C-alpha positions in Angstrom: 0.0 0.0 0.0 1.5 3.4 -1.0 1.1 6.7 0.8 -2.0 7.8 -1.0 -3.8 4.5 -0.4 -2.9 4.8 3.3 -4.4 8.2 3.5 -7.6 7.1 1.6 -7.9 4.2 4.1 -7.5 6.5 7.0 -10.2 8.8 5.8 -12.5 5.8 5.2 -12.0 4.5 8.8 -13.0 7.6 10.7 -16.5 7.3 12.4 -19.0 9.8 10.9 -21.6 10.1 13.7 -22.4 13.6 14.9 -21.3 17.0 13.6 -18.0 17.3 15.4 -15.5 18.4 12.8 -12.4 18.5 15.2 -10.8 15.6 13.3 -10.1 18.0 10.4 -7.8 20.2 12.5 -4.5 20.6 10.6 -6.0 18.7 7.6 -8.7 21.0 6.3 -10.0 24.5 6.9 -13.2 26.3 6.1 -13.9 30.0 6.4 -17.0 30.9 8.4 -19.7 33.3 7.2 -19.4 36.8 8.5 -22.6 36.7 10.5 -21.5 34.1 13.0 -24.5 31.8 13.2 -23.9 30.2 16.7 -23.3 33.6 18.2 -26.3 35.2 16.5 -28.5 32.2 17.6 -27.3 32.4 21.2 -28.3 36.1 21.3 -31.8 35.2 20.1 -32.1 32.3 22.5 -31.2 34.6 25.4 -34.5 36.5 25.1 -37.0 33.6 24.8 -38.5 31.0 27.1 -38.6 28.1 24.5 -36.4 27.0 21.6 -36.5 24.0 19.2 -33.5 23.0 17.1 -34.5 21.0 13.9 -32.2 18.3 12.6 -29.7 18.9 15.4 -27.2 16.3 14.4 -25.2 15.3 17.4 -26.3 18.5 19.2 -22.8 20.1 18.9 -23.9 23.4 17.4 -27.1 23.6 19.5 -25.1 23.0 22.7 -22.8 25.9 21.7 -25.8 28.1 21.1 -27.3 27.2 24.5 -24.0 27.7 26.3 -23.9 31.2 24.9 -27.5 32.0 25.9 -28.1 34.0 29.0 -30.4 32.8 30.5 -30.9 29.4 28.9 -34.6 29.0 27.7 -36.6 27.1 30.2 -38.0 24.7 27.4 -35.3 23.2 25.2 -36.1 20.6 22.5 -34.5 19.2 19.4 -35.2 16.7 16.6 -32.8 14.4 14.8 -33.5 11.8 12.0 -30.3 9.8 12.0 -30.4 7.2 14.8 -26.7 7.1 15.6 -26.8 10.9 16.3 -29.7 10.7 18.7 -27.8 9.4 21.8 -25.0 11.9 21.1 -27.4 14.8 21.1 -29.3 13.6 24.2 -26.0 13.4 26.1 -24.8 16.9 25.0 -28.1 18.6 25.5 -29.0 17.0 28.9 -27.0 19.7 30.7 -29.5 22.2 29.3 -32.6 20.2 30.2 -33.0 19.4 26.4 -35.4 16.9 25.1 -34.3 15.2 21.9 -36.9 13.4 19.8 -35.9 11.0 17.0 -37.9 12.1 14.0 -37.5 11.5 10.3 -36.4 14.6 8.3 -39.5 14.5 6.2 -41.9 13.8 9.1 -44.2 16.4 10.7 -42.5 18.0 13.7 -43.6 16.1 16.8 -44.8 19.1 18.8 -48.1 21.0 19.2 -49.0 24.1 17.4 -47.5 27.3 18.8 -45.1 25.4 21.1 -41.9 27.5 20.6 -40.8 31.2 20.6 -37.7 30.3 18.5 -36.9 27.6 16.0 -33.3 27.2 14.9 -31.6 24.9 12.4 -28.0 24.7 11.0 -27.7 23.0 7.6 -31.1 21.3 7.5 -31.4 18.8 4.6 -34.9 19.8 3.4 -36.6 22.4 5.7 -40.3 22.2 6.0 -41.2 25.9 6.6 -44.9 25.1 7.0 -44.2 22.8 9.9 -41.8 25.4 11.4 -44.5 28.0 11.1 -47.0 25.7 12.7 -44.9 25.0 15.9 -44.0 28.7 16.2 -46.2 30.8 18.4 -47.4 34.2 16.9 -44.5 36.6 16.9 -42.0 33.8 17.1 -38.9 33.6 15.0 -37.0 31.1 12.8 -33.3 31.5 12.4 -31.3 29.1 10.3 -28.1 28.7 8.3 -28.8 26.9 5.0 -26.6 25.3 2.5 -26.4 27.6 -0.5 -26.1 27.3 -4.3 -23.3 25.0 -5.7 -21.7 24.5 -2.3 -18.3 22.8 -2.9 -18.9 22.6 -6.6 -15.2 22.5 -7.3 -15.0 19.2 -5.3 -18.1 17.5 -6.6 -17.5 18.4 -10.2 -13.9 17.2 -9.9 -15.4 13.7 -9.1 -18.6 13.9 -11.2 -17.9 16.3 -14.1 -19.9 19.4 -14.9 -23.3 19.3 -13.3 -26.5 21.1 -14.5 -27.5 24.3 -12.7 -30.9 24.8 -11.2 -32.7 27.6 -13.2 -34.0 29.0 -9.9 -31.2 29.8 -7.4 -31.6 28.1 -4.0 -31.8 31.4 -2.2 -34.9 32.4 -4.3 -36.5 29.0 -3.7 -36.0 29.5 0.0 -37.6 32.9 -0.2 -40.6 31.5 -2.0 -41.0 28.6 0.5 -40.8 30.9 3.5 -43.4 33.3 2.2 -45.7 30.5 1.1 -45.5 29.1 4.7 -46.9 32.4 5.9 -43.7 33.6 7.5 -42.3 37.1 7.0 -38.6 37.4 6.0 -36.4 39.7 8.1 -33.1 38.8 6.4 -31.9 36.4 3.7 -28.4 36.6 2.4 -25.7 34.3 1.0 -21.9 34.1 1.2 -19.3 31.9 -0.4 -16.3 30.9 1.8 -13.0 29.2 1.1 -12.4 25.5 1.9 -9.0 23.9 1.8 -8.1 20.2 2.0 -4.5 19.5 2.9 -4.6 15.7 2.4 -6.8 13.3 0.6 -7.8 11.6 3.9 -9.7 14.8 4.8 -11.4 14.7 1.4 -12.6 11.1 1.9 -13.8 11.8 5.4 -15.7 15.0 4.3 -17.4 13.1 1.4 -18.5 10.3 3.8 -19.7 12.8 6.4 -21.4 15.5 4.2 -23.2 12.9 2.2 -25.1 15.3 -0.1 -21.9 16.6 -1.7 -21.5 13.4 -3.8 -24.6 11.2 -3.2 -23.7 7.5 -3.0 -20.0 8.2 -2.6 -17.7 5.2 -2.1 -13.9 5.0 -2.1 -13.8 2.2 -4.6 -16.0 4.0 -7.1 -13.9 7.2 -7.0 -10.4 5.8 -6.1 -8.8 7.1 -9.3 -10.3 10.6 -8.9 -9.1 10.6 -5.2 -5.6 9.8 -6.5 -5.9 12.7 -8.8 -6.9 15.0 -5.9 -3.9 13.7 -4.0 -1.7 14.8 -6.9 -3.3 18.3 -6.9 -2.6 18.6 -3.1 1.0 17.5 -3.6 1.4 20.0 -6.4 -0.5 23.0 -5.0 -0.4 22.4 -1.2 -4.2 22.1 -0.9 -7.3 21.2 -2.9 -9.4 24.4 -2.8 -13.2 24.5 -3.0 -15.8 27.0 -1.9 -18.8 26.4 0.4 -22.0 28.4 0.1 -24.1 29.4 3.1 -27.4 31.3 3.5 -28.6 33.1 6.6 -32.3 33.0 6.9 -34.2 35.0 9.5 -38.0 34.9 9.5 -40.9 35.8 11.8 -44.4 34.4 12.3 -46.9 37.3 12.2 -48.7 38.2 15.4 -52.1 37.9 13.7 
């Protein structure tokens, strides 16, 4: 086994449960959007009595939000659809009195109408804004950070070749969906941020963990392309891509 195959095998062996990205330290970097989602959400959570985090993953980001809130809302809940993440989230959020409900991403939210003053979500797969509007109380807010248009296109097109573009940009589709759900938009903006991979193990782990980048990714199917990425890294010092993030801030009307 040569060096590139050892790196590929290393990236293939790392567990992918949860949304802790600390393994990437020294191996990959990603710029953060200027708005600082966790800090912004913590400020919002500080002024409410109830908060729900949708598709919380392993609860890592939601726990950071709650740790920054002062005071912590008295009612804290989260949903998660991938079973291995649920015990991780329950363990992390127990310190904040959080209740984590295992619920499929496409299922109705398992809460009564008007249950929450704030609903948050970081990188939801397919947000259901009608359900978010239903569980918000009148005057409540929804704050989320969404995956934007052609996020990491340089990476997925290196593996897949050129991909068709949606005629309607994702940010516009989000705008339409939010308004159709009866919510009012306070802010909607998008930023592209630089991503650098310093070894091919980080690329493999990223593709296994962020599964929507290259759906159905397997090492064996893409081994030759991964070797090509390794050559790019050796030549240039990093494989460079760009993520896209959208900040979405909406309100449920009082009436």
